[in-house]
C-alpha positions in Angstrom: 16.3 -12.5 -53.3 19.8 -13.0 -52.1 21.6 -9.9 -53.3 21.4 -6.1 -53.1 23.6 -3.6 -54.9 23.9 -0.1 -53.3 25.0 2.8 -55.5 25.2 6.2 -53.7 25.5 9.2 -56.0 25.8 13.0 -56.0 25.7 14.9 -59.3 26.8 11.9 -61.4 24.6 12.6 -64.5 27.5 12.1 -66.8 28.4 8.7 -65.5 25.3 7.2 -63.8 23.6 6.0 -67.0 26.6 3.8 -68.0 26.9 2.4 -64.5 23.2 1.5 -64.5 23.5 -0.1 -67.9 26.2 -2.3 -66.7 24.1 -3.4 -63.7 21.2 -4.1 -66.0 23.3 -6.6 -67.8 24.2 -8.7 -64.7 23.7 -12.4 -65.2 22.8 -13.0 -61.6 19.1 -12.1 -61.2 17.0 -11.1 -59.5 18.6 -8.6 -57.1 17.7 -5.3 -55.4 19.3 -2.1 -56.6 19.4 0.6 -54.0 20.1 4.1 -55.5 20.9 6.7 -52.9 20.6 10.3 -53.9 22.9 12.4 -51.6 21.2 15.7 -52.5 22.1 15.9 -56.2 21.4 19.3 -57.9 21.8 18.0 -61.5 19.8 15.5 -63.4 21.1 12.5 -61.6 18.0 11.7 -59.6 15.7 12.1 -62.6 18.0 9.8 -64.7 18.1 7.2 -61.9 14.3 7.0 -61.8 13.9 7.1 -65.6 16.5 4.3 -66.1 15.4 2.4 -63.0 11.9 2.1 -64.4 13.2 0.1 -67.4 15.2 -2.5 -65.5 13.5 -5.9 -65.7 14.0 -8.5 -62.9 15.6 -5.9 -60.7 13.9 -4.4 -57.7 14.9 -0.8 -57.8 14.6 1.2 -54.6 15.2 5.0 -54.6 16.2 6.6 -51.3 17.3 10.1 -50.5 19.9 11.1 -47.9 19.9 14.9 -47.2 23.0 14.8 -45.0 26.0 15.6 -47.2 28.8 13.0 -47.2 29.4 9.6 -48.6 29.3 8.0 -45.1 25.7 9.1 -44.6 24.8 7.9 -48.1 26.3 4.5 -47.4 24.6 4.3 -44.0 21.2 5.1 -45.7 21.8 2.6 -48.4 22.6 -0.2 -46.0 19.4 0.5 -44.0 17.4 -0.5 -47.2 19.2 -3.9 -47.5 17.4 -7.0 -46.3 19.2 -9.6 -48.5 21.9 -12.0 -47.2 24.6 -10.4 -49.4 25.2 -6.8 -50.5 27.5 -5.1 -53.0 28.6 -1.5 -52.8 29.7 0.4 -55.9 30.4 3.8 -57.3 28.2 5.7 -59.7 31.1 6.2 -62.2 32.1 2.5 -62.4 31.4 -0.2 -65.0 30.6 -3.7 -63.7 31.0 -6.6 -66.2 28.0 -8.9 -66.6 29.6 -11.6 -64.4 30.3 -9.3 -61.5 27.6 -10.3 -59.1 27.7 -14.0 -60.1 31.5 -14.1 -59.5 31.1 -12.4 -56.1 28.3 -14.9 -55.2 30.6 -17.8 -56.0 33.3 -16.3 -53.7 31.0 -16.6 -50.7 30.7 -20.4 -51.1 33.6 -20.9 -48.7 32.0 -19.0 -45.8 34.0 -15.8 -46.0 32.5 -12.5 -44.8 33.6 -10.3 -47.7 34.6 -10.7 -51.4 36.5 -7.8 -52.9 36.8 -6.7 -56.5 39.9 -5.2 -58.2 39.8 -1.9 -60.1 41.3 -2.2 -63.6 41.7 0.2 -66.6 39.1 -0.3 -69.3 41.4 0.6 -72.2 44.6 -1.4 -71.5 44.1 -5.2 -71.2 47.7 -5.8 -70.3 47.7 -3.3 -67.5 44.4 -4.8 -66.3 45.9 -8.2 -66.1 48.9 -6.9 -64.3 46.7 -5.2 -61.7 44.7 -8.3 -61.1 47.8 -10.4 -60.6 49.3 -7.8 -58.3 46.2 -7.9 -56.1 46.4 -11.6 -55.9 49.9 -11.4 -54.6 49.4 -8.6 -52.0 46.2 -10.1 -50.7 48.0 -13.3 -49.9 50.9 -11.3 -48.2 48.5 -9.1 -46.2 45.2 -11.1 -46.0 43.8 -8.9 -43.2 44.2 -5.6 -45.0 42.2 -3.9 -47.7 43.3 -3.9 -51.3 40.1 -2.6 -52.9 38.1 0.6 -52.8 34.5 1.4 -52.3 33.9 0.7 -56.0 34.3 -3.1 -55.5 33.3 -4.3 -52.0 30.8 -7.0 -51.4 29.8 -8.3 -47.9 27.8 -10.9 -46.1 25.2 -8.5 -44.8 25.0 -9.9 -41.3 28.8 -9.6 -40.9 28.8 -5.9 -42.1 26.0 -5.0 -39.7 27.6 -6.9 -36.9 30.7 -4.8 -37.5 28.6 -1.7 -37.1 28.1 -0.8 -40.8 28.7 2.8 -41.8 28.4 5.9 -39.7 30.2 8.9 -38.4 30.2 7.3 -35.0 32.9 5.1 -36.4 34.6 7.2 -39.0 34.0 10.6 -40.6 37.0 11.0 -42.9 38.0 9.8 -46.3 39.3 6.2 -46.7 36.0 4.9 -45.2 36.3 1.9 -47.5 39.5 0.9 -45.6 38.3 1.7 -42.2 35.1 -0.4 -42.5 37.2 -3.4 -43.5 39.2 -3.1 -40.3 36.0 -3.8 -38.4 34.6 -6.4 -40.8 37.8 -8.5 -40.9 37.3 -9.2 -37.2 34.3 -11.3 -38.2 35.9 -13.6 -40.7 38.0 -14.0 -43.8 38.2 -11.8 -46.9 39.0 -13.0 -50.4 39.9 -11.3 -53.7 38.8 -13.6 -56.6 41.0 -13.2 -59.7 37.9 -12.8 -61.9 36.1 -10.2 -59.8 37.0 -6.8 -61.3 35.4 -3.6 -62.4 36.3 -0.4 -64.3 36.1 2.9 -62.5 36.2 6.1 -64.6 39.5 7.6 -65.4 38.5 11.1 -64.4 40.4 10.9 -61.1 43.6 12.7 -62.1 44.7 14.0 -58.7 43.3 12.5 -55.5 45.7 14.2 -53.1 42.8 16.0 -51.5 41.1 12.7 -50.5 44.0 10.3 -50.0 46.7 9.3 -47.6 50.4 10.1 -47.8 52.9 7.5 -48.9 54.2 7.3 -45.3 50.7 6.7 -44.0 50.1 4.0 -46.6 53.4 2.2 -45.8 52.7 2.3 -42.1 49.2 0.8 -42.8 50.8 -2.1 -44.6 53.4 -2.8 -41.9 51.3 -2.3 -38.8 50.4 -5.7 -37.4 46.7 -6.7 -37.6 46.5 -6.6 -33.8 47.5 -2.9 -33.9 45.3 -1.8 -36.7 42.7 -0.2 -34.4 45.5 2.0 -33.0 46.5 2.9 -36.6 43.0 4.0 -37.6 41.6 5.6 -34.5 44.7 6.9 -32.7 47.1 7.7 -35.6 45.4 8.1 -39.0 42.1 9.6 -37.9 43.7 12.6 -36.1 46.0 13.2 -39.0 43.1 13.3 -41.5 41.2 15.6 -39.1 44.1 18.0 -39.0 44.2 18.1 -42.8 40.4 18.6 -42.9 40.0 15.4 -45.0 36.3 14.9 -44.2 34.3 12.4 -46.2 32.4 15.3 -47.6 35.5 16.0 -49.8 34.4 13.0 -51.8 30.9 14.4 -52.4 32.3 17.8 -53.5 34.8 16.0 -55.8 37.7 18.3 -54.9 39.9 15.7 -56.5 38.7 16.0 -60.1 
């Protein structure tokens, strides 16, 4: 099969069933679904196995990562991927039935990554505005990241050539942006207008896991040739000083 979809999770019993139902409805089949339990203490792992057993035409693989932190869960999930293309998603996100098929079409031009846009599920006008906005900014800044970990798909060989995930590269929040800084060195990234998904609306305050406005602005206006400096000499030390480790995502201090 050509595709794998990796979903890491930690205590997501309230959201995981809906996410898995949306993946079960994908029009592109077959594909491998890699579910990474990052040490859940609720019913998430049991639900993943129960629901996974019902998914036809999907090769469901359950793996466990005992090291706390999303970076470790992503690294573990990627190790289970043998397909040419891989999608990474969040356990609290709904993926429309055409999601994988649209991503697959995006790779036809030889790009290394195809990114999805996050949209609200209850406001069609706002969703359309967000998709149009991402089209504009991705053309203005084609070598930057305009999508989060909920909507990133890769040519597997390019992601692995870039080093994949791991604390040897990055141990902080914003790992979805840092990994793209390495992947973009291997080829072009695109943002198809019709590739979108719907993350949950539970994230009221993400200040504990996000960058400041000044840091974000500097990211946008730092030339591509200086982006390594931005991440590894500027942003990384600042996040370390604020103790913004990727484990903050696991503990959901931002809920």
